[in-house]
C-alpha positions in Angstrom: 0.4 -0.1 0.2 1.3 3.0 -0.8 1.0 6.0 1.8 -0.8 9.1 0.8 1.1 12.7 2.0 3.0 12.3 5.3 6.3 13.7 3.6 7.8 15.6 6.3 7.0 12.7 8.3 8.5 10.1 6.8 11.4 12.3 6.0 11.7 12.9 10.0 11.6 8.6 10.3 14.0 8.4 7.8 16.8 10.6 9.3 16.3 9.1 12.4 17.0 5.5 10.9 20.2 7.4 8.7 21.7 8.2 12.3 21.3 4.7 13.2 23.0 3.3 10.2 25.8 5.3 11.5 26.2 4.4 14.8 24.1 6.6 16.5 20.5 6.3 18.6 17.2 8.3 18.7 14.2 8.4 20.3 10.8 9.6 18.4 7.1 9.7 20.2 4.4 9.8 17.2 1.5 11.1 19.1 -2.0 11.5 17.2 -6.1 10.5 17.3 -7.1 7.3 16.8 -6.9 6.3 13.1 -4.8 9.2 12.1 -2.0 6.5 10.6 0.5 6.3 13.1 0.9 2.4 12.6 1.4 2.8 9.0 4.1 5.5 9.9 5.5 3.0 11.7 4.7 0.2 9.3 6.9 3.3 6.9 9.5 3.1 9.2 10.1 -1.1 9.7 9.9 -1.0 5.6 12.9 0.9 5.3 14.5 0.0 7.7 17.2 -2.1 6.0 19.9 -3.2 7.7 18.7 -2.8 10.9 17.0 -5.5 13.3 13.4 -5.1 13.8 11.6 -5.6 16.6 8.0 -4.8 17.1 5.4 -5.2 20.5 2.1 -3.4 20.7 0.4 -2.3 24.0 -2.4 -4.2 25.0 -5.5 -2.6 27.1 -6.0 -5.9 28.7 -2.6 -6.5 29.9 -1.9 -3.4 31.1 -2.1 -4.4 34.6 0.5 -7.2 34.3 3.9 -5.8 35.4 6.7 -5.9 32.8 4.7 -8.1 30.5 5.3 -5.7 27.1 9.1 -5.9 28.0 9.4 -9.1 29.0 7.8 -9.6 25.3 10.1 -7.1 23.7 13.1 -8.8 25.3 12.0 -12.3 24.1 14.5 -12.4 21.3 17.4 -11.1 23.4 16.9 -12.8 27.0 19.8 -15.7 25.8 22.5 -13.7 25.7 21.3 -12.6 29.6 23.9 -14.0 31.1 26.3 -11.4 30.0 24.4 -8.8 32.2 25.9 -7.5 35.0 25.0 -9.6 38.3 22.7 -6.8 39.9 21.5 -6.1 36.6 20.7 -10.3 35.7 19.1 -10.6 39.1 16.8 -7.5 38.7 15.8 -8.7 34.9 14.9 -12.2 36.4 13.5 -11.4 38.9 10.6 -8.8 37.7 10.1 -11.3 34.8 9.3 -14.1 37.8 12.3 -16.3 36.3 13.9 -16.3 40.3 12.9 -15.2 43.6 14.3 -11.9 45.2 14.1 -8.6 46.3 11.9 -6.4 44.2 13.9 -4.7 42.0 13.9 -1.1 41.5 12.4 -0.6 37.6 15.1 1.2 36.5 17.7 -1.5 37.2 15.4 -3.2 35.4 15.5 -0.5 32.4 19.6 -0.5 32.9 19.3 -4.4 32.1 17.1 -3.6 29.0 19.3 -1.1 28.1 22.6 -3.2 28.7 21.0 -6.2 26.8 19.4 -4.5 23.3 22.7 -1.8 22.9 24.7 -5.3 23.1 22.4 -6.6 20.0 22.9 -3.4 18.5 26.4 -4.1 18.4 26.1 -6.7 16.4 23.2 -5.2 13.9 21.5 -2.1 14.3 18.5 -2.3 15.7 14.6 -0.4 15.7 12.4 -1.0 18.7 8.6 -0.5 17.7 6.1 0.4 19.8 2.9 1.0 18.5 -0.2 2.1 21.5 2.2 2.8 24.0 -1.0 4.2 26.1 -1.4 0.1 26.8 1.7 -0.6 28.0 1.7 -1.7 31.6 3.4 1.1 33.7 6.3 -1.1 34.5 7.2 -1.1 30.8 6.2 1.9 29.8 8.8 3.5 32.5 11.5 0.7 32.0 11.6 2.0 27.8 11.5 5.3 28.7 14.3 5.3 30.4 16.2 3.1 28.4 14.7 5.9 25.4 17.1 8.3 28.0 20.1 6.6 28.1 20.6 6.0 23.9 23.5 8.0 22.1 25.7 6.0 20.7 23.9 2.5 20.4 23.0 2.1 17.1 19.1 1.8 18.4 16.4 3.5 17.1 13.1 3.4 19.7 9.9 4.5 18.1 6.3 5.5 20.6 3.2 5.6 19.1 0.3 6.5 21.2 -3.2 8.4 21.2 -3.3 12.1 21.5 -5.5 11.8 24.2 -4.0 9.3 26.1 -3.7 9.7 29.8 -1.2 6.9 31.6 2.0 8.1 29.5 3.5 10.8 32.1 6.7 8.5 31.5 7.4 9.5 27.8 7.3 13.3 29.1 10.7 15.0 27.2 11.3 12.7 24.9 11.2 13.9 21.4 7.8 14.3 19.9 6.4 14.5 16.1 2.6 15.6 16.1 0.4 13.4 13.6 -2.1 15.3 12.1 -5.0 15.1 9.7 -4.4 14.7 6.3 -3.9 17.6 3.6 -6.8 17.6 1.5 -5.2 16.6 -1.7 -4.0 13.7 0.0 -7.4 12.8 1.6 -9.3 13.3 -1.5 -6.5 10.8 -2.7 -7.3 8.5 -0.3 -10.8 8.7 -1.0 -10.6 7.6 -4.3 -9.2 4.3 -3.8 -11.6 3.4 -1.4 -14.9 5.0 -3.4 -16.8 3.5 -5.9 -16.0 6.3 -8.7 -19.8 6.9 -9.3 -20.2 8.2 -5.5 -21.7 11.9 -5.6 -19.3 14.7 -5.4 -21.2 16.2 -2.6 -21.6 13.2 -0.3 -17.6 12.5 -1.1 -16.9 16.3 0.1 -19.0 15.6 3.0 -16.9 12.3 3.8 -13.7 14.6 3.7 -15.4 17.5 6.0 -16.3 14.6 8.3 -12.9 12.7 8.6 -11.1 15.7 9.5 -8.2 14.1 7.4 -8.2 10.9 9.7 -7.1 8.3 6.8 -9.5 5.6 9.3 -12.5 7.4 9.1 -12.1 8.3 5.4 -11.6 4.2 4.7 -14.5 3.3 7.1 -16.6 6.2 5.7 -15.7 4.9 2.3 -17.2 1.8 2.9 -20.9 3.0 3.6 -20.7 5.7 1.4 -22.3 3.0 -1.3 -25.9 3.0 0.6 -25.8 6.6 1.0 -28.4 8.3 -1.7 -27.2 12.1 -3.2 -31.3 12.4 -1.7 -29.5 12.3 1.9 -27.6 16.0 0.9 -29.3 18.1 3.4 -30.0 16.0 6.0 -27.9 15.0 8.8 -25.8 12.0 7.1 -24.6 8.8 9.5 -20.9 9.4 8.2 -20.3 11.5 11.9 -20.8 8.6 14.1 -18.1 7.4 16.2 -15.5 5.0 14.5 -16.3 2.7 17.5 -19.7 2.6 16.2 -19.1 1.7 13.1 -16.7 -1.3 14.1 -19.5 -2.7 16.4 -22.3 -2.7 13.8 -19.8 -4.3 11.5 -19.0 -7.3 14.1 -22.9 -7.7 14.7 -23.2 -8.3 11.5 -21.5 -11.5 11.8 -22.7 -14.9 12.3 -23.1 -16.2 15.8 -20.0 -18.5 16.0 -17.9 -15.8 14.4 -19.3 -13.0 17.0 -18.3 -15.3 19.8 -14.8 -16.4 18.4 -14.1 -12.2 18.2 -15.4 -11.2 21.5 -13.1 -14.3 23.0 -10.2 -13.0 20.5 -11.1 -9.6 22.2 -10.9 -10.7 26.0 -8.0 -12.4 25.3 -4.2 -10.3 25.3 -2.0 -12.6 24.2 -3.0 -12.9 20.9 -2.5 -16.8 20.8 -4.3 -18.1 18.1 -4.2 -21.6 19.4 -5.4 -20.3 22.8 -8.4 -18.8 22.0 -9.2 -21.6 19.2 -9.3 -24.0 22.3 -11.2 -21.5 24.5 -13.7 -21.1 21.8 -14.2 -24.7 21.5 -15.0 -24.9 25.2 -18.1 -22.4 24.5 -19.8 -24.0 22.1 -19.8 -27.8 20.7 -18.6 -27.1 16.9 -16.7 -29.4 14.5 -13.2 -27.7 14.2 -13.9 -26.8 10.6 -16.4 -24.9 11.9 -14.6 -22.9 14.2 -11.7 -22.1 11.1 -14.6 -21.0 9.0 -15.5 -18.7 12.2 -12.5 -17.1 11.9 -12.2 -16.9 8.5 -15.8 -15.1 8.2 -14.4 -12.4 10.9 -10.9 -11.9 8.6 -13.1 -11.2 5.3 -15.1 -8.7 7.5 -12.1 -6.7 8.2 -12.5 -7.8 11.6 -9.3 -9.8 12.4 -6.2 -10.2 10.3 -3.4 -12.7 10.0 -0.1 -11.6 11.8 3.6 -12.1 10.7 3.2 -15.1 12.7 0.9 -18.2 11.5 0.3 -18.3 15.5 -0.8 -14.4 15.7 -4.2 -13.4 16.1 -5.0 -9.7 15.7 -7.5 -7.4 15.4 -7.5 -4.9 12.4 -7.3 -2.4 14.5 -7.2 -1.6 18.4 -10.7 0.3 18.1 -12.6 -2.6 17.1 -11.2 -4.8 20.2 -12.3 -2.3 22.4 -15.2 -1.8 20.9 -16.7 -5.4 20.7 -15.2 -6.2 23.7 -16.9 -3.2 25.1 -20.2 -3.2 23.3 -20.4 -7.4 24.4 -23.2 -8.3 27.0 -21.7 -8.8 30.9 -22.8 -12.7 30.5 -21.1 -13.3 27.1 -17.8 -11.2 28.5 -17.9 -13.9 31.8 -18.1 -17.0 29.6 -15.3 -15.8 27.5 -12.9 -15.2 30.3 -14.4 -18.3 31.7 -13.1 -20.5 29.1 -9.7 -18.9 28.6 -9.3 -19.1 32.1 -9.8 -23.1 31.6 -7.1 -22.9 29.0 -4.5 -21.0 30.9 -2.0 -22.7 32.9 -2.3 -21.5 36.7 1.1 -22.8 37.3 2.6 -21.6 34.0 0.8 -18.0 33.8 -0.7 -17.6 37.0 -1.7 -13.8 36.8 -3.6 -14.1 33.5 -5.0 -17.5 35.0 -6.4 -15.3 38.3 -7.4 -12.3 35.9 -9.7 -14.5 33.6 -11.2 -16.1 36.8 -11.8 -13.0 38.4 -13.5 -11.3 35.1 -15.7 -14.8 35.0 -17.1 -14.0 38.4 -20.4 -12.9 38.7 -20.3 -11.5 42.4 -18.0 -12.4 45.9 -15.8 -15.3 45.3 -13.7 -16.0 48.0 -11.2 -18.3 46.4 -11.3 -16.3 43.2 -10.4 -13.4 45.9 -7.6 -15.1 47.5 -6.5 -16.4 44.3 -5.6 -12.8 43.2 -4.3 -11.5 46.6 -1.6 -14.3 45.8 -0.8 -13.3 42.5 -0.4 -9.4 44.2 2.3 -10.8 46.6 4.0 -12.5 43.7 4.2 -8.8 41.8 5.3 -7.7 44.7 8.4 -9.7 44.9 8.9 -9.3 40.9 8.7 -5.1 41.5 5.5 -5.0 39.6 3.5 -2.4 41.8 1.3 -1.6 39.5 0.1 -5.3 38.7 0.0 -5.9 42.7 -2.5 -3.1 42.8 -4.9 -4.0 40.2 -4.8 -8.1 41.5 -5.8 -6.1 45.1 -8.4 -3.8 43.6 -10.2 -6.5 42.1 -9.4 -9.1 45.2 -11.5 -6.2 47.1 -14.6 -6.5 44.7 -14.7 -10.1 45.2 -14.7 -10.1 49.1 -17.7 -10.3 50.6 -16.0 -9.5 54.3 -16.2 -5.6 54.2 -13.0 -5.0 56.4 -11.0 -7.4 54.1 -12.6 -5.9 51.2 -11.1 -2.4 52.7 -7.9 -3.6 54.1 -7.1 -5.0 50.0 -8.1 -1.8 48.8 -5.7 -0.1 51.0 -3.0 -2.2 49.9 -3.7 -1.8 46.0 -3.8 2.1 46.9 -0.3 1.8 48.8 1.2 -0.1 45.7 0.0 2.7 43.4 1.8 4.9 45.0 4.9 2.9 44.9 3.8 2.3 41.0 4.1 5.9 40.5 0.8 6.2 40.2 -0.7 8.8 42.5 -4.4 9.5 40.7 -4.6 5.6 40.3 -4.5 5.5 44.1 -6.9 8.4 44.4 -9.4 6.6 42.2 -9.0 3.4 44.7 -9.3 5.6 47.8 -12.8 7.4 46.7 -14.2 3.1 46.4 -13.4 3.1 50.6 -16.3 2.1 52.3 -16.6 3.9 55.4 -14.0 1.5 58.0 -12.8 1.8 61.2 -10.7 4.6 62.7 -7.4 2.6 61.7 -8.5 2.0 58.3 -9.9 5.7 58.1 -6.1 6.7 59.8 -4.3 4.3 57.2 -6.1 6.1 53.9 -5.7 9.3 55.7 -1.9 8.7 55.2 -2.3 7.7 51.8 -4.5 10.2 50.7 -1.8 12.9 52.4 1.3 11.0 50.5 -1.4 11.7 47.2 -1.5 15.1 47.7 2.0 14.7 47.9 3.0 13.3 44.6 0.4 15.4 42.8 1.0 18.5 44.7 -1.9 19.3 45.9 -2.5 21.7 49.0 -3.4 19.7 52.3 -0.9 16.8 52.0 1.3 17.9 55.3 -2.6 18.3 57.5 -3.3 14.7 56.0 -0.2 12.9 57.1 -0.3 15.0 60.4 -3.8 14.0 60.8 -3.5 10.4 60.4 -0.7 10.1 62.8 -2.7 11.4 65.8 -5.2 8.6 64.9 -2.3 6.3 64.4 -0.7 6.8 68.0 -3.1 4.2 69.5 -2.9 1.8 67.2 0.2 1.9 65.1 3.2 3.7 67.1 5.4 2.6 64.2 2.6 4.1 61.7 2.4 6.6 63.2 6.1 7.5 63.4 6.2 7.0 59.9 3.7 9.0 59.3 5.1 12.1 61.1 8.7 11.6 59.3 6.3 11.9 56.2 4.8 14.9 57.1 8.0 16.5 58.1 10.0 15.6 55.2 6.4 16.8 52.9 6.6 20.3 55.6 10.1 21.1 54.4 9.6 20.9 50.4 6.1 21.1 49.4 5.3 24.8 47.7 2.3 25.5 49.9 1.3 23.5 53.5 -1.9 24.7 53.6 -4.6 26.3 56.6 -4.6 24.7 59.5 -1.1 23.4 60.0 2.7 23.7 60.2 6.1 22.5 60.2 6.2 23.7 64.3 2.5 21.4 64.6 3.8 18.7 63.2 7.0 18.8 65.3 5.0 19.4 68.8 2.7 15.9 67.7 6.2 14.3 67.1 7.3 15.2 70.6 4.3 15.0 72.3 4.0 11.2 70.7 7.7 10.6 71.5 7.4 11.3 75.4 4.3 9.0 75.4 6.9 6.0 74.4 9.5 4.1 76.4 12.7 5.4 76.7 14.6 8.3 76.1 15.4 9.1 72.1 19.1 9.3 72.4 19.2 5.3 73.5 17.3 4.5 70.0 19.5 2.9 67.4 16.9 3.6 64.7 17.9 5.9 62.3 14.1 7.2 61.6 13.6 7.3 65.4 16.7 9.9 66.1 15.5 11.7 62.5 12.1 12.8 63.6 13.2 13.4 67.1 15.7 15.6 65.8 13.9 17.1 63.2 11.1 18.0 65.1 13.2 19.5 68.3 14.8 21.6 65.8 11.4 23.1 64.4 9.8 23.3 68.2 12.5 23.9 70.5 15.8 24.7 68.8 18.9 23.8 67.8 20.3 23.8 71.6 17.7 20.7 72.0 18.0 19.1 68.5 21.7 19.2 68.1 22.8 16.2 70.0 19.5 14.3 68.6 21.0 15.3 65.2 23.9 14.1 65.6 23.0 10.5 67.4 21.0 10.3 63.9 24.2 10.8 61.5 25.9 8.3 63.9 23.2 5.7 62.9 23.5 6.8 59.5 26.8 6.0 59.3 26.8 2.7 60.9 27.9 0.0 58.8 25.4 -1.6 56.5 23.6 1.0 57.5 22.9 2.2 53.4 21.4 -0.7 52.9 18.3 -0.9 55.4 15.3 1.4 56.9 17.8 4.1 56.9 17.4 4.5 53.2 13.9 6.1 52.9 14.3 8.8 54.6 18.1 9.8 53.8 16.8 12.9 52.5 16.3 13.8 56.6 19.9 12.2 57.2 21.5 14.6 54.3 19.9 17.7 55.9 20.7 16.8 59.3 24.5 16.8 58.2 24.0 20.1 56.7 22.1 21.8 60.0 25.0 20.7 62.4 27.4 21.8 60.1 29.1 18.1 59.6 31.1 18.1 56.7 32.1 14.4 57.3 29.0 13.1 58.0 27.5 14.7 54.7 30.5 13.5 52.7 30.2 10.2 53.7 26.5 9.6 53.8 26.7 10.9 50.3 29.4 8.9 49.0 27.9 5.5 50.5 24.3 6.2 49.9 25.2 7.0 46.2 27.2 3.7 45.7 24.3 1.8 47.4 21.6 3.1 45.2 24.0 2.4 42.6 24.3 -1.2 43.1 20.8 -1.7 43.5 19.5 0.8 40.9 17.1 2.7 43.2 17.9 5.9 41.1 15.4 8.3 43.2 17.6 7.3 46.2 21.0 8.0 44.2 19.2 11.7 43.5 19.0 12.7 46.5 23.0 11.2 47.5 24.3 13.0 44.3 22.8 16.5 45.4 24.4 15.6 48.9 27.7 14.4 47.4 27.6 17.9 45.3 26.6 19.8 47.8 29.6 19.0 50.2 31.9 19.5 47.0 30.7 23.1 46.9 32.2 23.7 50.4 35.1 21.7 50.2 36.0 24.3 47.5 35.9 21.5 44.3 33.1 23.2 42.2 34.0 21.5 39.3 33.6 17.7 40.9 30.2 19.4 42.6 29.7 20.3 38.7 29.7 16.6 37.9 27.4 15.3 40.4 25.1 17.7 39.9 24.9 17.1 36.3 24.6 13.6 37.6 21.3 14.9 40.1 19.9 16.4 36.9 20.7 13.3 34.3 19.0 10.9 36.9 16.1 13.0 37.6 15.8 13.4 34.2 15.9 9.7 33.2 13.3 9.1 35.9 10.8 11.6 34.4 11.1 13.9 37.3 9.6 17.3 37.0 12.7 20.1 35.6 11.3 22.9 37.0 12.3 21.3 40.5 15.2 19.9 39.9 17.3 22.1 37.7 17.2 25.1 40.1 18.8 23.0 42.7 22.7 23.6 42.0 22.0 27.4 42.6 24.8 27.6 45.4 27.5 26.4 43.2 26.5 29.4 40.1 26.5 31.3 43.5 30.0 30.7 44.3 31.2 30.9 41.2 29.7 34.3 40.6 27.4 33.8 37.9 24.5 35.7 38.8 22.4 35.0 35.2 22.1 31.4 36.7 21.6 32.1 40.0 18.5 34.5 39.9 17.3 32.5 37.2 17.2 29.9 40.0 16.1 32.8 42.6 13.3 33.4 40.4 12.3 30.0 39.4 11.8 29.2 43.4 10.2 32.3 44.1 7.4 31.2 41.5 7.2 27.4 42.8 7.2 28.7 46.4 5.4 32.2 46.1 4.0 31.4 50.0 6.7 29.6 50.8 9.7 31.3 52.9 10.8 28.7 55.0 11.0 25.9 52.7 14.5 24.3 52.0 14.6 24.3 48.7 13.8 28.6 49.1 16.6 28.7 51.9 19.2 26.8 49.6 18.8 29.2 46.9 18.9 32.3 49.1 21.9 31.0 50.5 23.2 30.7 47.0 21.9 34.5 46.1 24.3 35.9 49.4 27.1 34.2 48.5 26.8 36.0 45.0 26.4 39.0 46.1 29.1 38.6 49.3 31.3 37.6 46.3 30.1 40.6 44.1 30.8 43.3 47.0 27.2 43.5 46.7 26.3 44.2 50.8 23.0 45.9 51.0 21.8 42.9 48.6 23.8 40.3 50.1 21.9 41.8 53.5 18.2 41.7 52.1 18.9 38.5 51.2 19.4 37.3 54.0 17.8 39.1 56.1 14.2 37.4 56.4 15.8 34.6 58.0 15.9 36.6 61.2 12.2 38.0 61.1 10.7 34.9 60.1 13.3 32.1 61.2 12.9 29.2 59.4 13.4 25.7 61.2 15.6 24.6 58.1 18.2 26.2 55.9 18.5 29.5 57.6 22.3 28.8 59.3 23.2 28.7 55.7 23.0 32.6 55.3 23.3 33.9 59.1 27.5 33.6 58.3 26.9 36.0 55.6 24.3 38.1 57.1 26.7 39.2 60.2 29.4 40.1 57.1 26.9 41.9 55.2 25.2 44.1 57.9 28.8 44.8 59.0 29.8 46.5 55.7 26.6 48.1 55.6 27.0 49.5 58.9 23.9 48.0 60.8 25.2 46.9 64.2 22.0 46.1 65.4 21.0 43.0 62.5 24.5 41.9 62.6 24.5 41.1 66.0 21.2 39.7 65.9 22.2 37.5 63.5 25.7 36.5 65.4 23.3 35.8 68.4 21.7 33.2 66.0 25.0 32.3 64.9 26.1 31.6 68.2 23.0 29.9 69.9 23.4 27.4 66.7 27.3 26.7 66.6 27.8 26.4 70.2 25.4 23.6 69.8 26.4 21.4 67.1 30.3 22.0 68.4 31.7 21.0 64.8 35.3 22.9 63.5 33.0 23.9 60.4 30.6 25.4 63.5 33.0 27.0 65.4 35.1 28.1 62.9 32.3 30.2 61.5 31.2 31.3 64.6 35.0 32.7 65.8 35.1 34.5 62.1 31.7 36.2 62.5 32.8 37.3 65.6 36.1 38.6 64.1 33.9 40.3 61.7 32.0 42.6 64.5 35.6 42.9 66.4 38.0 45.4 66.9 41.5 45.6 67.5 43.6 42.7 68.5 40.7 40.8 69.4 39.4 40.2 65.9 43.1 39.4 64.8 43.2 36.5 67.5 39.1 35.9 66.4 40.4 35.3 62.5 43.0 33.2 63.8 40.7 30.9 66.0 38.5 30.2 62.9 41.7 29.3 60.4 42.4 26.9 63.7 38.9 25.5 63.9 39.0 25.5 59.6 42.3 24.6 58.5 42.1 20.6 59.4 38.5 20.6 57.6 38.2 20.0 54.0 35.8 23.1 53.6 38.1 24.4 51.2 35.5 27.7 50.1 35.2 28.7 53.8 38.8 28.5 54.2 39.4 31.2 51.1 36.7 32.9 52.9 38.2 33.7 56.1 41.5 34.2 54.4 40.0 36.8 52.2 38.1 38.6 55.6 41.4 38.5 57.1 43.3 39.9 55.0 41.0 42.7 54.3 40.7 43.2 57.5 44.5 43.7 58.0 44.7 45.9 54.9 42.6 48.2 56.4 44.7 48.5 59.5 48.0 48.8 57.1 49.3 46.2 58.2 50.1 44.9 54.1 52.6 42.4 54.4 50.5 40.4 56.7 47.2 40.9 54.4 49.3 39.7 50.8 50.2 36.4 52.8 45.9 35.6 53.4 45.1 37.6 50.1 47.2 35.8 47.8 45.6 32.8 49.6 41.9 33.4 49.1 42.7 34.5 45.2 45.0 31.5 44.4 42.1 29.6 46.3 39.1 31.2 44.7 40.7 31.3 41.1 41.7 27.5 41.5 38.0 26.6 42.4 36.6 28.8 39.8 35.4 31.5 41.8 35.5 33.9 40.0 33.5 36.6 42.2 35.5 36.0 44.9 38.5 36.0 42.9 38.3 39.2 41.4 37.2 40.9 45.4 40.7 39.5 46.4 42.2 40.7 43.5 41.5 43.6 44.2 42.2 44.0 47.4 46.2 42.2 46.5 46.4 45.3 43.7 45.9 47.5 46.8 48.7 46.3 48.9 51.0 46.6 45.5 50.8 43.1 44.6 49.1 42.6 40.6 48.2 38.6 40.6 48.8 37.0 36.9 45.9 35.1 35.5 45.5 31.5 35.8 46.2 29.4 32.6 43.5 26.9 31.8 43.5 23.4 31.1 42.4 21.7 27.9 40.5 19.8 30.1 37.9 22.9 30.6 36.5 21.6 27.0 35.0 18.6 28.5 31.7 17.9 29.4 30.3 17.0 32.5 29.2 13.4 31.3 33.1 13.5 29.6 34.7 14.6 32.7 33.0 11.8 34.3 33.7 9.0 32.1 37.3 10.4 31.6 38.1 10.0 35.8 36.3 6.6 36.3 38.3 5.7 33.1 41.8 7.0 34.6 41.2 4.8 37.8 41.3 2.4 35.6 37.5 1.1 35.3 36.3 -0.9 32.2 33.4 0.6 29.9 31.1 -1.9 31.1 31.9 -0.6 35.1 31.4 3.1 33.9 28.4 2.4 31.6 27.2 0.4 34.9 27.9 3.3 37.3 26.6 5.9 34.9 23.1 4.5 33.8 24.3 4.4 30.2 25.6 1.8 27.5 29.2 0.6 26.9 28.4 1.9 23.5 27.9 5.0 24.7 31.0 5.3 27.0 33.1 4.4 24.1 31.7 7.0 22.0 32.3 9.7 24.8 35.9 8.3 25.2 36.8 8.6 21.8 35.7 12.8 22.2 38.1 12.9 25.4 40.8 11.8 23.5 40.6 14.0 20.8 39.9 17.1 23.1 43.0 16.2 25.5 44.7 15.3 22.1 45.7 11.6 23.8 45.6 8.2 22.0 45.1 5.9 24.7 44.0 5.3 29.0 47.6 5.2 29.8 47.2 9.4 29.3 44.5 10.3 31.0 45.8 10.5 34.4 48.1 13.2 33.7 46.2 15.2 31.1 42.8 15.6 33.4 43.1 17.9 37.0 43.6 17.0 40.6 
């Protein structure tokens, strides 16, 4: 069949295929209305794909609830090479596919396994992966394939998706390149109509068909079929050409003989497309000879309802709309009969999920045995990491459960599974079906509802979690604690907390609840208990009482193996505890260990938190280049998981502030002001505020620095405010605002003395020196250096040298001033803190010294991705080890290393160590 029109779309697909033939990769999402021609374009890509290997799959509506089902079908041709996978990837893949028992795998580690397998296949022959009707893929498969699409670069793979424009559950594909498929141009539409309509058809009727079809090729063909029965005299009256395609398909189905209708309905109830299975199921429903059954299927094919697949065992619908129209239009009794027959012909040992699903669809009312079977399937899905499959099994089990309490419990489990599967809207829908329940059940429902609000950005998440914790305190102490931790976590970061609650109120509840439990908090070794207690004290009482508990929490977070246990869930609170107590060692160690654990498990969301902690630690260390690499990893992982870039991308503001990049820093400030218009106390706001203060101090704009920092005094945030207090003291002193400087110093004194770390005490001594006069100031600056010098805090040490040198110069002690100013200038220049380096340079000039500009290394041309790969290769890592570490394919690593070699002018890995800085 020759395609009409679509010249630009075909050209786009052919460019993609040309790139793949050269070893590169590409992804494209075709989006458009049903029948608009997406499948035809995919067919064109397949026909044009030589010499690429083609693998193809399509989403099936009835299979949406079976986790990893689609990606399993995709990988069937490649599974024989799975033994080549790194051990964590192999274990994740085999667990997801039910090949072995194990801990539920992170779906992104499964995605890395898929990437490794197909990239390995593409090294032997370039590959085209075609995925039609992506809106009907199970969510786990969709997330895996979207992850793969975001990691493709130089692998010789093209990945094509097609999905309906109105599709809802395809957020996982957000951000991937899209091609909107519109209706055919008028000329092409008429040419297509001419191929399918009788030449004698009235011209006015042709015009009506073209107008009604609106360029939709499927609509044109279907409407042309019925044009012969319409008379020209119908003009002026409503013609039946505007009826939905589903209605027309259903009418055609109903014209089939009874046995053919039953055959088509049985095929519609089946998700496998297995012709033999459907044949056997039809035999179970009707007493008929094999010849008559074969004839029934033949009649369906002649009516263009069913078509033969490329494999003789396939049984396909001519268009997905036909399947949905047939199934939706059938009576309930007919559907139940089809499912009962399919259940009888499905092996419960080989495919227990489909067997139980068919039994459930065949049930006419509550059925305890089938509900129990579904619950067992849900447990298996949990083990395989198929959370949305688990939610579906539990939801159906709840519907078939007669006992209200048991049904409610299963529905709550389904909701929790939907949340774990990243489907908060599905969880919200499930909660609406919950019948009036006991107080404990209602409390658990409120907790889940709060998490739903948190995930979808609705106001009121903190209040719901807080109220759930209050209700659970009498029934479920562990659930109460976790709900409070979730409330604290949410209160730190949500843009709008909502009326009637606050961080302080949540903190007071946590403290009151903790007092009712036996044993003081410092006797607990559980990081969760300590983190809740510490952050609650911080918000409700202050640093003096909070610091000891937060320190104990960090000790628990750093205990051997903690990164592989329950502490992982609360790692964000742990990283914030390290910042609040000014503990650079804890921040660095936790970031490193928890990042390594996340990589080993493929837990990308945990890796995001750890990567940000590593980046922040490197900023304070003064290694801004390495910080940039960690921030790049953070954003890379966030993008790979489909996170909202508006939230993730401004989070490197501290890096921009220290580098003196005004445009980038202020862009982050504006972004946070838009996202958090009513939350001056939120942690993201405080991080960006601290970056703005650093920027302005480096520029010597002290009035702007004070204005940015001052809100921490009038509306003190429970978290993050300590980052700006030293800068506020410095700015206020330079602005001759002694009162504000003293208020900031008092606040800093309370926090620093409570923490007692070298970082805290060094900042306190430096701030006191800035406010002091005479010999006292000199001694305090030296005291600050004594605290900071043994630490890795490069930015703080350089800043201290700068302030001390400035103080000495203003007292005409130029020789002593030069020592400190030169140290500050060299350090700031080396780390790339341009604004502070310029401030130090101007001070040095005032002492009679004219520092030379720094020579830049050729490695400055490397991108963050290239630098990360080059550093790992220099340390001896293989391409596959680098690929596993960075969630890439070995082919992409090889491609980036080749670029690194060209940029650095080297020819082998042996030269990397001497060519890279540091």
